[in-house]
DRENFI-857980 format. One record per residue (C-alpha): x, y, z. Coordinates in steps of 0.02 Angstrom, whole numbers, plus 32768, in hexadecimal, padded with zeros to 4 digits. Example, Ala and Ser with C-alpha at 12.3 -4.5 7.8 and 13.67 -1.06 7.14 Angstrom:
// DRENFI-857980
82677F1F8186/82AC7FCB8165/
***
This chain:
// DRENFI-857980
1B0661237B4C/1B2B61507BE1/1B4262007C17/1BB462227CB5/1B4C61C17D37/1B8161D17DE7/1B9C610A7DFC/1C0560B17E6D/1C8860197E0E/1C165FB47E4D/1B925FEF7DF8/1BF260087D63/1C095F407D56/1B615F1A7D69/1B245F8D7CD4/1BAF5F467C86/1B755E8C7CAD/1AAF5EB07C86/1AF55F0C7BD7/1B3C5E6B7BB7/1AAD5E027BD9/1A375E807B85/1AA15E6A7AD4/1A3D5DCC7ABA/19935DF77ADC/19175E6E7A63/192E5F277A74/187E5F347A8E/18905EDB7B23/19175F157B76/18B85FDA7B67/18205FA07BC2/18575FE37C69/182F60877C8D/17BB60F67C31/177861AB7C55/16CE61C37CB0/16AC62427C1D/16BD621F7B7B/16AD62C07B43/16BC63577BA6/1759638A7B9D/174764537B83/16E664DD7BF0/16C165887BD2/171565DE7C6E/16D966947CC3/179367027CBE/1774670A7D90/177266397DA2/16D765F67DF5/166E66787E78/170766EA7E59/178D66757ECF/17F8667C7E23/17F665A87E14/179C65407D9D/17A364987DBF/178864017D5F/178F63507DA1/17E662CB7D5C/175262377D60/17C761937D22/176C60FA7D3C/17D460687D4D/177A5FE67CE5/17BF5F3B7D4F/17875ED67DC5/18365EF67E35/18615F9F7E91/18EB600C7E02/1979606D7E39/197C60E07DCE/19EC619B7DB9/19B462437D61/1A3962A47CFE/1A1963447CA7/1A4B63337BE8/1A4A63F17BC2/1A0E648F7BD9/19CA65287B50/199B65A07BBF/196566597B98/19ED66EE7BF3/19B066EC7CA0/196766547CAF/199265E27D2D/196165207D3D/1989648D7DD1/193F63DD7DF3/191263777E70/193462BA7E85/196E625F7F1F/19A663117F5E/198563CD7F11/1A2164037EB1/1A6564B77E83/1A5E64E27DD7/1B0B64BD7DB8/1AF763F87DD6/1ACD63927D42/1AC262E67D9B/1A7C62757E33/1AF462467EB2/1A6661B07ED4/19EB614D7E7F/1931615D7EBF/18D360B07ED0/182E60AE7E6D/17C360247EC1/17955F937E40/16F05FD67DD3/170960817E2B/1735612C7DE7/17AA61B67E41/175262127ED6/174D62D47ED4/17F762EE7EFF/186562D87E5C/184163717DEE/18A763F47D84/188264B07DB9/189465517D2F/18B265F17D7B/1867666F7CF7/18A4671A7D55/1825677B7D24/1874675C7C67/17F067287BDD/185A66AE7B58/185165ED7B28/18CD657A7BA1/18F364C67B88/193A64537BF0/195D638F7BCC/1971630B7C64/198062387C50/195D61CB7CC7/19AF61227CC9/1982606F7D2D/1A29604F7D72/1A2A5F807D6F/1A0B5F9B7CA9/1A5760357C6C/19AB603D7C00/1976610C7C0D/18E5617A7BC8/1904622A7BA8/189262DD7B99/18B263807B6D/182B63FA7BCE/182864A67B6E/17D7653B7BDF/179165C17B80/17A7665E7BEC/171066EC7BC8/16BA66B07B2F/160866CE7B23/158366937AC7/155865F97A9D/15D2658B7A46/160164C97A18/164464B27AD5/158E64DC7B1C/154E64577ADF/159E63EF7B5A/153263C97BE6/158464657C7D/1561649D7D29/157E653E7D67/15B9658F7E0D/1545656D7E98/1511662C7EC1/150D664F7F55/15AC65DF7F8E/15D565CC8015/152365AB8032/149765A280CF/13F4655680AE/13FC655A7FF5/1446657C7F5E/143065897E94/1477653D7E00/1475654C7D4C/147D64B67CD8/14AF64947C19/146C63E27BE3/149363AF7B1D/13F663CB7A9E/138763427AA6/13A063287B67/130A63717BD1/135663497C70/13DA63017CEF/13F462DB7D93/146A63607E09/14AB63137E9C/14EF633B7F3D/158262E17F8A/15FB62DE800E/16C062D08016/169F62138025/1643621D7F87/159661F27FDE/14F762407F8E/14A6629C801B/141062EC7FA7/13E762EB7EEE/137C63617E8D/132E63457DD5/136463D57D55/134964087CB6/138E647B7C32/134765267C69/138865DD7C52/137866077D06/13CB65D77D98/136965307DF6/136F653A7EB3/13A864BB7F23/136A64AD7FD5/1409648B8058/1396648F80ED/13D063FC8153/148663EC8110/151963F98189/159C64888176/16346447810F/167864368055/161563D47FD7/161663B17F2D/158263CF7EAC/157463537E1B/150E63467D94/14DE629E7D45/14B4628C7C98/149461E97C1D/155461F17C00/157462007CC1/15A5628C7D25/15BB631A7CBE/15F6639B7D21/162363C57DD1/1629646B7E50/166A64767EFB/15FD64AC7F6A/1607650B8033/158064F280AA/157A656B812B/
***
């Protein structure tokens, strides 16, 4: 079932033709188009002021193209269950305001590749505790095959909960940073270490650090890193587990 996707008439025709062809294919085969890079991380503990007091908590979608061809993928926000006072918006081909539920245009995901850091959803907690949920669906334009996920944000939660058994990465402090910053890392039970990657906005890895689930923040040397926006990505045995934005001055 498609959910009010903003297709052109030509795209609707294409979808209809592909649907007819796919009826004769085994269902499992028809579904091997997209997947989430992170199979389990869909719930997050959020501070009431967002990340670093910016009133925004960002979660990157990480959609993987499983095929050997470039794919055009659209995004729809199916539903939101927000605590009163919380806000939400998403970015896909561009960033939309809180009233938009569908992307206007598709994003190209290259063959055997993953979406870049420009595709994400943002919760604005506005210093209010509570739980909010956002459900997104991502659809391959050519086949109509979709995947969906509900993102759960627990705002103001303290103490150890089942959510914290998932890999997580704290916001870097200081941020903006100059010369150094520090993060705290959480890894699943039994996993002794992960790799922290510093990427530019084109996805290139500039630095890497081996990190463990230590209770204290772990220092990161940024000397020699040019001023600008970067992404810190925690790489675990299950793929990239968490990301945080970092501004270097």
